[in-house]
PASEBA-1860 file (N, C-alpha, C; in nm, 3 decimals):
! residues 95
1> MARPSKLG> -0.498/1.773/1.041/-0.574/1.712/0.923/-0.680/1.580/1.027 ~ -0.795/1.618/0.983/-0.894/1.546/1.026/-0.830/1.354/0.907 ~ -0.864/1.261/0.998/-0.792/1.141/0.903/-0.924/1.089/0.844 ~ -0.921/1.010/0.740/-1.050/0.940/0.648/-1.108/0.849/0.808 ~ -1.221/0.789/0.774/-1.247/0.646/0.839/-1.237/0.536/0.758 ~ -1.295/0.419/0.846/-1.256/0.310/0.826/-1.422/0.257/0.700 ~ -1.320/0.238/0.586/-1.401/0.193/0.449/-1.524/0.031/0.471 ~ -1.576/0.043/0.493/-1.703/-0.073/0.470/-1.615/-0.201/0.392
9> DSEIQAWL> -1.703/-0.329/0.413/-1.604/-0.424/0.312/-1.659/-0.413/0.154 ~ -1.809/-0.369/0.167/-1.803/-0.363/0.014/-1.709/-0.305/-0.025 ~ -1.733/-0.200/0.009/-1.636/-0.082/-0.064/-1.466/-0.086/-0.083 ~ -1.432/-0.183/0.052/-1.281/-0.222/-0.037/-1.281/-0.364/-0.148 ~ -1.384/-0.430/-0.119/-1.406/-0.550/-0.231/-1.427/-0.516/-0.342 ~ -1.518/-0.412/-0.390/-1.519/-0.350/-0.475/-1.343/-0.244/-0.560 ~ -1.311/-0.210/-0.432/-1.171/-0.174/-0.488/-1.114/-0.289/-0.541 ~ -1.070/-0.390/-0.461/-0.997/-0.508/-0.483/-1.053/-0.572/-0.626
17> DKHPGWER> -1.156/-0.573/-0.670/-1.208/-0.646/-0.754/-1.153/-0.524/-0.900 ~ -1.096/-0.390/-0.898/-1.089/-0.352/-1.011/-0.940/-0.338/-1.009 ~ -0.791/-0.427/-0.936/-0.714/-0.371/-0.911/-0.645/-0.522/-0.825 ~ -0.638/-0.577/-0.954/-0.559/-0.755/-0.971/-0.417/-0.666/-0.865 ~ -0.355/-0.818/-0.801/-0.256/-0.821/-0.764/-0.262/-0.745/-0.631 ~ -0.382/-0.675/-0.558/-0.326/-0.669/-0.432/-0.471/-0.736/-0.358 ~ -0.458/-0.776/-0.221/-0.560/-0.860/-0.141/-0.546/-0.785/0.017 ~ -0.659/-0.813/0.048/-0.698/-0.801/0.180/-0.616/-0.835/0.254
25> VGNALSRQ> -0.518/-0.807/0.360/-0.481/-0.881/0.460/-0.487/-0.868/0.584 ~ -0.573/-0.940/0.649/-0.656/-0.862/0.799/-0.722/-0.729/0.791 ~ -0.608/-0.642/0.831/-0.660/-0.456/0.835/-0.576/-0.391/0.723 ~ -0.502/-0.475/0.589/-0.453/-0.393/0.574/-0.517/-0.406/0.389 ~ -0.438/-0.332/0.294/-0.427/-0.363/0.154/-0.320/-0.429/0.137 ~ -0.250/-0.520/0.016/-0.148/-0.575/0.047/-0.104/-0.636/-0.060 ~ 0.039/-0.593/-0.181/0.033/-0.648/-0.267/0.207/-0.670/-0.261 ~ 0.242/-0.801/-0.322/0.414/-0.833/-0.390/0.405/-0.775/-0.500
33> YKLKDFAS> 0.516/-0.705/-0.513/0.585/-0.687/-0.647/0.673/-0.820/-0.662 ~ 0.742/-0.829/-0.827/0.861/-0.874/-0.821/0.960/-0.794/-0.890 ~ 1.104/-0.777/-0.841/1.161/-0.645/-0.943/1.301/-0.749/-0.984 ~ 1.361/-0.664/-1.039/1.520/-0.743/-1.102/1.602/-0.807/-0.977 ~ 1.587/-0.690/-0.908/1.704/-0.730/-0.816/1.741/-0.663/-0.715 ~ 1.813/-0.662/-0.586/1.781/-0.604/-0.465/1.749/-0.468/-0.498 ~ 1.875/-0.403/-0.558/1.865/-0.246/-0.596/1.744/-0.193/-0.655 ~ 1.668/-0.282/-0.739/1.530/-0.219/-0.787/1.463/-0.241/-0.648
41> AMAFAVKI> 1.440/-0.369/-0.611/1.358/-0.353/-0.514/1.378/-0.203/-0.366 ~ 1.509/-0.213/-0.325/1.557/-0.068/-0.237/1.482/0.080/-0.278 ~ 1.545/0.106/-0.447/1.487/0.226/-0.529/1.346/0.218/-0.560 ~ 1.247/0.102/-0.531/1.092/0.092/-0.542/1.058/0.172/-0.386 ~ 1.131/0.076/-0.249/1.127/0.099/-0.136/1.106/0.296/-0.143 ~ 1.239/0.355/-0.162/1.279/0.452/-0.143/1.166/0.537/-0.209 ~ 1.090/0.498/-0.310/0.995/0.583/-0.400/0.842/0.586/-0.319 ~ 0.827/0.477/-0.275/0.719/0.495/-0.147/0.737/0.520/-0.060
49> GMAAEKKD> 0.851/0.496/0.024/0.880/0.595/0.159/0.860/0.795/0.113 ~ 0.936/0.790/0.006/0.939/0.891/0.052/0.799/1.001/-0.048 ~ 0.656/0.954/-0.125/0.540/0.922/-0.098/0.467/0.946/0.007 ~ 0.505/0.812/0.106/0.457/0.792/0.216/0.433/0.964/0.346 ~ 0.632/1.009/0.361/0.664/1.103/0.410/0.515/1.253/0.366 ~ 0.500/1.246/0.216/0.414/1.353/0.213/0.310/1.369/0.198 ~ 0.215/1.230/0.217/0.142/1.247/0.292/0.156/1.209/0.447 ~ 0.224/1.179/0.485/0.223/1.160/0.635/0.169/1.014/0.677
57> HHPDLEVG> 0.186/0.909/0.621/0.067/0.790/0.617/0.178/0.686/0.530 ~ 0.190/0.611/0.613/0.359/0.492/0.591/0.279/0.374/0.587 ~ 0.371/0.357/0.528/0.309/0.172/0.470/0.395/0.072/0.584 ~ 0.359/-0.065/0.565/0.461/-0.164/0.638/0.493/-0.243/0.447 ~ 0.640/-0.233/0.514/0.706/-0.247/0.374/0.801/-0.383/0.420 ~ 0.817/-0.487/0.287/0.895/-0.627/0.331/0.983/-0.588/0.206 ~ 1.133/-0.541/0.209/1.212/-0.571/0.107/1.313/-0.716/0.100 ~ 1.330/-0.739/-0.010/1.411/-0.899/-0.027/1.445/-0.908/-0.131
65> WGRLRASW> 1.533/-0.987/-0.213/1.589/-0.974/-0.355/1.481/-1.029/-0.421 ~ 1.471/-0.895/-0.518/1.414/-0.882/-0.669/1.230/-0.926/-0.600 ~ 1.227/-0.853/-0.461/1.063/-0.832/-0.433/1.070/-0.728/-0.324 ~ 0.931/-0.695/-0.316/0.896/-0.597/-0.220/0.784/-0.631/-0.205 ~ 0.663/-0.602/-0.112/0.589/-0.639/0.022/0.580/-0.477/0.105 ~ 0.425/-0.467/0.024/0.396/-0.323/0.060/0.245/-0.369/0.112 ~ 0.218/-0.310/0.192/0.126/-0.257/0.287/0.051/-0.194/0.357 ~ -0.044/-0.117/0.322/-0.160/-0.035/0.355/-0.247/-0.063/0.448
73> STHDAGGI> -0.235/0.037/0.613/-0.350/-0.012/0.718/-0.353/0.154/0.748 ~ -0.438/0.219/0.799/-0.491/0.305/0.883/-0.531/0.289/0.983 ~ -0.400/0.283/1.076/-0.400/0.221/1.247/-0.541/0.269/1.277 ~ -0.474/0.424/1.297/-0.563/0.470/1.393/-0.736/0.464/1.348 ~ -0.753/0.468/1.195/-0.909/0.434/1.228/-0.946/0.306/1.178 ~ -0.851/0.170/1.227/-0.834/0.016/1.271/-0.877/-0.066/1.131 ~ -0.788/0.007/1.037/-0.886/-0.031/0.887/-0.793/0.008/0.775 ~ -0.895/-0.060/0.649/-0.869/0.040/0.557/-0.971/0.165/0.539
81> TTLDIEMA> -0.836/0.258/0.436/-0.948/0.397/0.462/-0.923/0.433/0.270 ~ -0.960/0.518/0.265/-0.919/0.613/0.106/-0.844/0.645/0.108 ~ -0.780/0.667/0.240/-0.598/0.731/0.241/-0.500/0.621/0.120 ~ -0.555/0.443/0.230/-0.484/0.380/0.175/-0.520/0.309/0.052 ~ -0.615/0.338/-0.071/-0.656/0.306/-0.122/-0.579/0.400/-0.273 ~ -0.561/0.547/-0.212/-0.507/0.666/-0.279/-0.352/0.619/-0.269 ~ -0.315/0.571/-0.145/-0.146/0.506/-0.153/-0.129/0.410/-0.170 ~ -0.193/0.289/-0.214/-0.199/0.182/-0.283/-0.200/0.204/-0.444
89> EATDTFA> -0.240/0.282/-0.526/-0.278/0.354/-0.658/-0.123/0.382/-0.676 ~ -0.106/0.470/-0.572/0.017/0.612/-0.603/0.151/0.454/-0.578 ~ 0.117/0.354/-0.544/0.302/0.215/-0.496/0.216/0.203/-0.669 ~ 0.179/0.133/-0.718/0.149/0.094/-0.850/0.173/0.165/-0.991 ~ 0.142/0.296/-0.953/0.228/0.387/-1.090/0.405/0.390/-1.029 ~ 0.455/0.392/-0.910/0.655/0.391/-0.876/0.646/0.241/-0.957 ~ 0.497/0.104/-0.956/0.595/0.016/-1.000/0.664/0.027/-1.150
END
């Protein structure tokens, strides 16, 4: 399967402008979610992980009590691709 290519800065910014809560951190799209407790954060992480496995595209996740940060980047493309945008939008639907 061909991997998508890195998006340009203007494409990334246009997406960010339409998706509050997300930010660009280095070469990744990143967002922190507030949840009611640790169990909710872990359940959210599992949902993201299952979707990531189906796409063979894996985020960096940081889980703590009542919070989860998801960061999406396509490392082999050297930055943010359409796959990261697709998965970031999917992550929002799980929240």
